[in-house]
C-alpha positions in Angstrom: 0.1 0.1 -0.2 1.1 3.4 -1.0 -0.4 6.7 0.5 0.6 10.2 -0.4 -0.9 13.7 -0.4 -0.9 15.9 -3.5 -2.0 19.6 -3.9 -3.0 20.1 -7.9 -1.8 23.6 -9.1 -2.1 25.2 -12.2 1.3 23.7 -13.4 0.2 20.3 -13.0 -3.1 20.4 -14.4 -1.7 22.5 -17.3 1.0 19.7 -17.8 -2.1 17.2 -17.7 -3.9 19.3 -20.5 -1.1 19.7 -22.6 -0.5 15.8 -22.8 -4.1 14.8 -23.1 -4.8 17.5 -25.6 -1.9 16.8 -27.9 -2.4 13.3 -27.7 -6.1 13.8 -28.9 -6.9 13.7 -32.8 -7.8 17.5 -32.5 -4.7 18.6 -30.9 -2.5 16.5 -33.3 -4.4 17.8 -36.5 -4.1 21.4 -35.4 -0.5 21.1 -34.9 -0.1 19.5 -38.4 -2.0 22.4 -39.7 0.1 25.1 -38.0 3.2 23.2 -38.8 2.3 23.0 -42.7 1.0 26.7 -42.6 4.6 27.7 -41.4 6.3 25.6 -43.8 4.1 26.7 -46.6 5.2 30.1 -46.1 8.8 29.8 -46.2 8.3 27.4 -49.8 5.8 29.9 -51.3 6.9 33.1 -50.0 3.4 34.0 -48.6 3.8 35.3 -45.1 0.3 35.5 -44.2 0.7 31.8 -44.2 3.5 32.2 -41.4 1.3 34.5 -39.3 -1.8 32.2 -39.6 0.4 28.8 -38.7 1.8 30.9 -35.6 -1.4 31.8 -34.6 -2.7 28.3 -34.7 0.3 26.5 -33.2 0.5 29.3 -30.1 -3.3 29.2 -29.6 -3.9 26.1 -28.1 -1.4 26.1 -25.5 -2.0 29.7 -24.6 -5.6 28.5 -24.0 -4.8 25.6 -22.2 -2.5 27.9 -20.0 -5.4 29.7 -19.3 -7.9 27.4 -18.7 -5.8 25.6 -16.1 -5.1 28.7 -14.0 -8.9 29.5 -14.2 -9.9 26.1 -13.2 -7.8 26.1 -10.4 -9.0 29.3 -9.3 -12.4 28.3 -9.5 -12.9 24.8 -8.5 -12.7 24.0 -4.8 -11.5 20.7 -5.0 -7.8 22.3 -6.2 -7.7 24.2 -2.9 -7.0 21.6 -0.6 -4.4 18.4 -1.0 -5.9 15.3 -2.0 -5.0 12.0 -0.2 -4.3 9.1 -2.5 -4.2 5.5 -1.5 -2.9 3.0 -3.7 -3.6 -0.8 -2.7 -4.4 -4.3 -4.0 -8.0 -3.2 -4.3 -7.1 0.0 -6.4 -7.0 3.5 -6.0 -8.7 5.8 -3.3 -8.9 9.5 -3.4 -10.0 11.4 -0.6 -10.3 14.8 0.4 -12.0 16.0 3.7 -15.3 13.8 4.1 -15.4 13.1 0.3 -13.9 9.8 -0.9 -14.1 8.1 -4.2 -12.4 4.7 -5.2 -11.5 3.2 -8.4 -10.6 -0.5 -8.9 -7.4 -1.5 -10.8 -10.0 -2.9 -13.6 -11.6 0.2 -14.2 -8.4 2.1 -14.9 -8.1 3.0 -18.6 -4.2 3.7 -18.9 -1.2 5.3 -17.0 1.1 7.8 -18.8 3.7 9.8 -18.0 5.2 13.4 -18.6 8.3 14.7 -17.3 6.7 16.5 -14.4 3.8 13.8 -13.8 2.7 10.3 -13.7 -0.8 10.2 -15.0 -3.7 7.6 -14.2 -6.7 7.8 -16.4 -9.9 6.8 -14.8 -11.9 7.3 -17.8 -11.2 8.6 -21.2 -10.9 12.1 -20.3 -10.5 12.0 -16.3 -7.5 11.4 -14.8 -5.5 11.2 -11.3 -2.2 13.4 -11.3 0.8 12.2 -9.5 3.3 15.2 -9.8 6.7 13.9 -9.3 7.9 16.8 -7.3 5.4 15.8 -4.9 5.8 12.5 -4.7 9.3 12.6 -3.2 10.5 8.9 -2.2 7.3 7.3 -3.1 7.7 7.7 -7.0 9.1 4.1 -7.5 6.4 2.7 -5.1 3.5 4.4 -6.9 4.9 3.2 -10.3 5.4 -0.1 -8.9 1.8 -0.5 -7.9 0.5 0.6 -11.2 2.6 -1.6 -13.3 1.8 -4.7 -10.9 -2.0 -4.1 -11.0 -2.6 -2.8 -14.5 -2.0 -4.8 -17.8 1.5 -3.8 -19.5 -0.4 -2.6 -22.6 -2.0 0.1 -20.5 1.0 1.3 -18.8 3.4 3.7 -20.6 5.5 5.4 -18.0 9.0 6.7 -18.4 11.2 7.0 -15.4 
């Protein structure tokens, strides 16, 4: 069993949103279109393509940045630390009197970024384990996830 307390701030939420968005079809298509417009500007000399391409490439990260900040301020669940408990049954998340449990079989996938380990509890919802707040429990958390989830669902880099 591994227990830890985590406070999700704007940086952690932004990291999750970037990873989630750029690994979806709309994020990939937007990046490709923006990049093609920038390349098109250099190959055709039409500098309007450069401007539109830059706008497309910068729009998504900027709006995600603003959205993460606003969400952390507006959502009361981000104001206090979350208590995570990983055991043989699954993941338990508690905050004050509120508690929710997920069985390992319900987990969709586990991925990592340079800043976080992300455990998806549905296609769009996830539990964020910021590496900076995990201290000496990082290996134990990765071990629990890797032990209880099928290898095809786990894509965590150390």
